[in-house]
Structures are given as structure tokens and as C-alpha cells.
C-alpha positions as CSV (number, residue, x, y, z in Angstrom):
1,M,-48.1,-23.4,16.9
2,A,-50.9,-20.9,17.5
3,D,-50.3,-18.1,15.5
4,E,-50.7,-15.8,18.8
5,A,-47.5,-17.4,20.1
6,V,-45.7,-15.8,18.0
7,V,-43.8,-12.5,16.9
8,R,-43.8,-12.0,12.8
9,T,-40.8,-11.2,12.2
10,R,-37.7,-11.4,9.9
11,P,-34.9,-13.8,10.6
12,V,-31.3,-13.3,10.4
13,R,-28.1,-16.2,10.5
14,V,-26.2,-14.8,13.0
15,K,-23.0,-15.4,14.8
16,I,-22.4,-13.6,18.2
17,Y,-19.3,-13.3,19.7
18,A,-19.4,-12.5,23.4
19,R,-17.7,-10.8,25.7
20,T,-17.4,-14.3,27.9
21,G,-15.9,-16.2,25.1
22,A,-19.6,-17.6,24.4
23,V,-19.8,-17.7,20.1
24,I,-23.9,-18.5,19.5
25,D,-24.8,-19.6,16.1
26,G,-28.1,-18.8,15.2
27,L,-31.1,-16.9,14.1
28,A,-31.8,-12.8,15.6
29,H,-35.0,-11.8,14.7
30,I,-35.9,-8.6,12.9
31,K,-39.7,-6.3,13.0
32,P,-40.4,-5.9,9.6
33,G,-41.0,-2.3,8.2
34,A,-40.5,-1.3,11.6
35,Y,-38.3,1.7,13.3
36,Q,-35.1,-1.3,13.9
37,R,-35.7,-3.1,11.0
38,R,-31.7,-3.6,11.2
39,I,-29.0,-5.6,13.1
40,S,-28.3,-2.4,13.6
41,D,-30.5,-0.9,14.5
42,V,-31.6,-3.5,17.4
43,L,-28.1,-2.7,19.2
44,N,-27.5,1.1,18.6
45,L,-30.4,2.4,20.4
46,G,-29.7,0.3,23.6
47,Q,-33.3,0.0,24.8
48,V,-33.2,-3.7,23.5
49,K,-31.0,-5.5,27.4
50,Y,-31.7,-8.9,25.2
51,M,-31.6,-9.9,21.6
52,A,-33.6,-13.5,20.9
53,V,-31.2,-16.0,18.5
54,T,-33.2,-19.1,17.8
55,D,-32.5,-22.6,16.2
56,C,-29.0,-21.4,18.2
57,T,-25.5,-23.5,18.8
58,Y,-23.4,-22.2,21.7
59,T,-20.1,-22.8,23.2
60,L,-18.8,-21.9,26.2
61,P,-15.3,-21.5,26.8
62,G,-14.1,-25.4,27.3
63,V,-17.9,-26.7,27.0
64,E,-18.8,-29.1,24.1
65,A,-21.3,-27.0,21.7
66,R,-24.3,-27.3,22.0
67,E,-28.4,-26.6,21.0
68,S,-31.1,-24.8,22.5
69,G,-34.5,-23.3,21.2
70,C,-33.9,-19.8,21.8
71,V,-30.8,-18.4,23.8
72,L,-31.3,-14.7,25.3
73,V,-28.2,-12.5,24.1
74,N,-27.3,-9.6,26.3
75,T,-27.1,-7.2,24.1
76,E,-24.4,-5.4,26.3
77,D,-21.9,-7.9,26.1
78,I,-21.8,-8.2,22.8
79,V,-18.7,-8.2,20.9
80,M,-19.0,-9.3,18.0
81,L,-21.6,-10.3,14.9
82,D,-21.8,-11.4,12.1
83,A,-25.0,-11.1,9.8
84,A,-25.6,-13.7,6.9
85,P,-28.9,-13.9,4.9
86,P,-31.1,-16.3,6.0
87,R,-30.5,-20.0,4.7
88,P,-34.0,-21.7,2.9
89,G,-36.5,-22.3,5.5
90,D,-35.5,-19.9,7.5
91,E,-37.9,-17.6,6.1
92,D,-41.6,-19.6,7.8
93,K,-39.1,-19.4,11.5
94,S,-40.6,-16.2,14.2
95,E,-39.3,-15.4,17.9
96,P,-41.3,-16.9,19.9
97,L,-43.6,-15.1,22.5
98,L,-41.6,-15.4,25.5
99,P,-44.0,-16.6,28.9
100,G,-45.5,-13.3,30.7
101,A,-44.6,-11.1,28.0
102,S,-47.9,-9.3,25.9
103,M,-48.0,-8.4,22.0
């Protein structure tokens, strides 16, 4: 993947519980050294409407688990977030640059 197609981030392993009953398990991405360098900063500021979670598995009530390369989670729908250190190999993963986004 070309360098211009990714945003360099620090991955954080998360399990997100949404108001809808969805559970998303994957990697959230934080910009290293930036003002919003912690997951709690991103959620508390309220400026971010969606959080990208990559390399994830998600479940919805009554539906089998599904895998996805990237799911966008509405931050207003997050009820609880469980954060854990990255696993071996997670450090090299970055948030993709979404279509229409610029760096």
C-alpha cells in the first residue's frame, strides 16, 4: 500500500459496545503526539463523529459475527469501550485513508 494511502497512527486494541447492541472488536487508531493522543481524548472532545476500527469483527443482536477491514463507529452510539495494548504485529497497522479524504 502506498504511503499516501494511509494515515500514520498508533493502534489501540478495543472492544466497543454500542447502544444498538453491536459489539465491535478491532483496532482504533490514535495520532501519535497529537492533541487527541488517547482514546478518551477523542471521545470526550465530541469533535469526532465517527471512529474507524480496522481489522475487526463485529456482531449485531441475532446476527452471526462478521469480519471487516474497516468499520466506522458513530461515537455518540458508544456505550462502553474496553481498551487493551496492541498485540504483536499491530504496531505496523495504520488507519486507511478513506475515499474523498485528504491528508
